[in-house]
N, C-alpha and C positions, 0 to 999 in steps of 0.2 A: 504494500500500500504506500502511496506517495501523498505528500501533503504540500499545501502552500506554506509560506512562512508563518502566517497566523495560525493555520491549522496545526502545524507542528508544535507551536507553543501550547495550544490547547491539549494536544495529545500528551505532551510531557507532563502537564499539570494533572491530567487524568490518570496517569500511570501511578501505580504504587511503587514502582521501581525507580531507581536513579537512572538517568540517561546520560550516556557519553556519546557525543557526536564527533566522529573522526573523519579524516580526509578520504581514505580509501580502504580497499579490501585487506591489504597487508596489515594496516594499522589495527583493523578489527580482529584479524586472525591472531595477531600478537596479544592483544588484550584478552581475547577469549581464552588463549592458551595460558596466559599468566593467571587469569581468574581460576582456571581449573587446577593448574599446578600449585598455586598458592593456597588452594582450598578456601577461596573467598566465598563466604556464605551469603553476603549481602545480595539483595535483589537488584541486579544491574542489567540494563539493556544497552547494547552498543550498536549504534547506527552509523552508516556511512553517509556522506553528504548527498548521495543520490536519492535519499529518502525524501528530499525536498524538491518539488517541481514547481517552480515559481518564476514568473517573468523577471523578478529582481535578480535571479541567478543567471540570466542569459549571458553567455560569453565569459562567465567567470571560471577560473580554475578551482580546484578542490579546496585549497586553503582559503581562497577568497570567499568561497561559498560558506565555509564554517564561520569565518569572520563576519560575513554579512548577516548570518543568522544571529550570532552573538550580539552584534550591534542593534539588532531589532528587539532585544529583550529590554523592556522598560526598567529603569532604575528602581530598585526596591521590589521588583517582581518576586513572587514566591518561587519562581523557576530557579532562582539562584541557589536555593537550598537543595535542589535535586538534579542539577545539571552541570556538566563540564563539557567544553569544547576543547579537543586536543588537536593542536596543529604542529607542523614541522616548524622549528625555529628558523630554518634556513640561515641567513646571516644577520638576523636582527641583533643589534648591539655588538656585532662582531666585526664590523668594518667602519672605518672612519668615513663619515658622510661627505667629507670634502675630497680627500685623497683617494677614497675607496680602498685604501690599504687595510689589511687585517689588524685588529687590535687584540690584545690578550683576552683569552676566554674569561667570562664571568658567569656566575650562576644566574640563569634567567629569572626575572621577577615574575611570579605567577599571580594570577588574580582569581577571584571567586569563580568566574565563568571561563576564562581563557587560560589553558595550560600549554606550555611550550616545551618541546623536547630539549634535552641538555645540549645536544649538538645539532648539526644541520637537520637531521631527520631520524626516524626510528632505525634506519639502517646503520647509523653511526654507533649505536649501542654494541654492535657486533664487530666493529673495526678494531680488533684486538688480537694480540698473539694468543691469548688463552682460547678464544673461539677457534682460531685457525688450527691450533693443535687439536682441539676437541673434534673438529670436523675431519681432519686428516686421520685421526685414530678411527673414527667412524667409517671413513672412506675405505680404509683397508690397511691392515697391519703391514702388508707387503710394501706399501708406499710410505707409511709412517714409521720409517726406520729411525733409530736414535740419531743418526747423523743428519737425516732430512729434517727432523724436528729441531735439532740444535741449530742448523743453518737457517731454517725458516724463522725460528724465534728470534735469532740475532738480527735478521734482516728486517723484521716488521717495523721497527721505529723509522728506519730510512724509507721504507716503502710507503708508510703513511705520510711522511713528509713530502714524498713525490706526489701522492694523491692530493694533498692540500695545495701544493704549488700548481699542479695541473688545474685543479678546480678554480684557483684564484685567477689564473690567466684566462680560463674559459669565461669566468664571471665578468672580468674587466673588459673582455672583448665581446661580450654578449653572445657567446657561442655555446651556452650550456646545452641547449637542445641538439645542436650539431655535434656535440662531443659525447653524447650519451652512449654511443656504440662505436665511436671512431677508432678506438684502440683495440687491435686484435692480438692474438697470441704471438704471432710472428713479429709484432712491432715492439716487443719489450725484451730486454735482456737484463741480467743481473751481473755486475762486474765484481761482486764481492763486497762492495761498499755502497754502491749507488744503483738506482734504476736508470737504465738508458732506454730512451724512447726513440724509435727510428724516425727519420725524416719522412718516411712514407705517410705518417699520420698527418703531418702538415700538408703534404701533397694531396692527401685524401680530402682534407678540409677545403683546400683550394678547388678541387674538382667538384665539390658539393656547393661551390659558389658561396662559401662562408665569407662574410665580410671580415676584413682585418686578420685574415689567417696567416699572412706572410709575417714571419718573425715569431710565431707562436712558440715554437720549441726553443728558440733562443731565450725568450722571456722565461719559459718554464725552467730551463737549466739555471738561469741566473737566480731565480727565486728559490729553487730547490736547494741550491748550494749556498745561498745567501740567507735571506730572511727566514726561511723555514729550517735552517740548520742552527739558528741562534736562539738563545733564551729570550722569552719563555715559549715561543711558538713551536720550537722543536719537540716539546713534550705535550703539545696540545693539538697536534695535527688531526687526531681522530675526531675532535669536535668540529673542526673547521672544514674538512673535506666535504664536498658535495656527496650526499649519501650514495646515489647510484654510481656516479663516476668513481668515487673513492672505493666502493665495493669492487667495481670492475678492475681497477688498477691493482688493488690488493690481491685479488685472486689470480689475475694473469701473472703477476710477479711471483706469487707463491708457486704457480704451476710451472713457470720457467725454472725455478730453483729445483723443483721435483725433476724436471726434465734434465737439468744439469747433473743429476745424480744417476743418470742412465736409464730413466724410465721413458717410455715411448711418447711421441707427440700425441697419440690418441689418448693416453692416460692423462697427459698434461692438459689436453683440451677438456677432458671430463672433469678434472679438478677445477678448471677455471669456469666452465660454463654448464656442465652437466648436472643432472639430479637436482634441479632447482627446488622442486617441492620438498624433496627429502632434506636438502640443506636447510630450508626454512624451518622444517619441523625440528631438526637437530638444534638449530639456533634458538628457537623458542624454548625448547626444553632446557638448554644450557642457560639462557637468560634467567629462567625461573630459579636457578640455583644461586644466583648472585644475591648479595645483600640488597634489600629493597631500595635503599638510598641511592645505590648505583644506577637504579632505573627511574629515579625521579624525573618527571612527576607522574609516571605511570602508576606508581604505588598510591599516590594521592588520588588519582582518578578512580582507582579500584577500591578506595577505602569507604 
């Protein structure tokens, strides 16, 4: 069933359950999984933004839809006691509004109605060496050898800095959508200390008629080895990287390290891109084992 904005407010008030409005299906899947794995007994309904069908939402993205609904709630409405809207933080409060350069991470201020993820999006909660090791162990013991795990774990901080630097260049050049799948397995190598991205990526952006693509990789390399290798951003990259782009660069880089250890390109491709539903399930289960404060404000939404 779908609602207008006003109809959805009425539906929330009529429910005995608390309502959480999220951007998309993966957000809902994660919250549903945490709710089950944490043994949450509270009556909670989790909706995606598609539940609202209203002219006011025409042309809006998922986050803007959630924010538009939140802004429609009158001040002092009883809805505020039984509703949260959860949105991706993206780069709110994480870039200088004038220079567009990144600023050190800070804990987002949450409000009664609007909750923001700690990092760019829910994907960022899994940008960690711990989850990579967890998934490689699940993927197969023949791949998750002690040496592979040691080398991958040691490489993760630098890989995440590369993900953040790549995201920053894409953001500054307004190429986020063009960059969502522009990096392939063959485009990345690991030289023992840094991620190296092939010039083929820049050429691919140019062939896609991406504006301002020339010089992309030069900027990436400068930022990766400069800004993102210095304090404090070097230890905060997992918050700043674009969720989908960061996830892609992380897993491609991990896959190339696996390949460097003598495993086939087919296995490396499977590590990077395969078993997506299975990887999400493993991820949700792993996230549920973390301290709840590490998943703020998801814990607040489900309380």
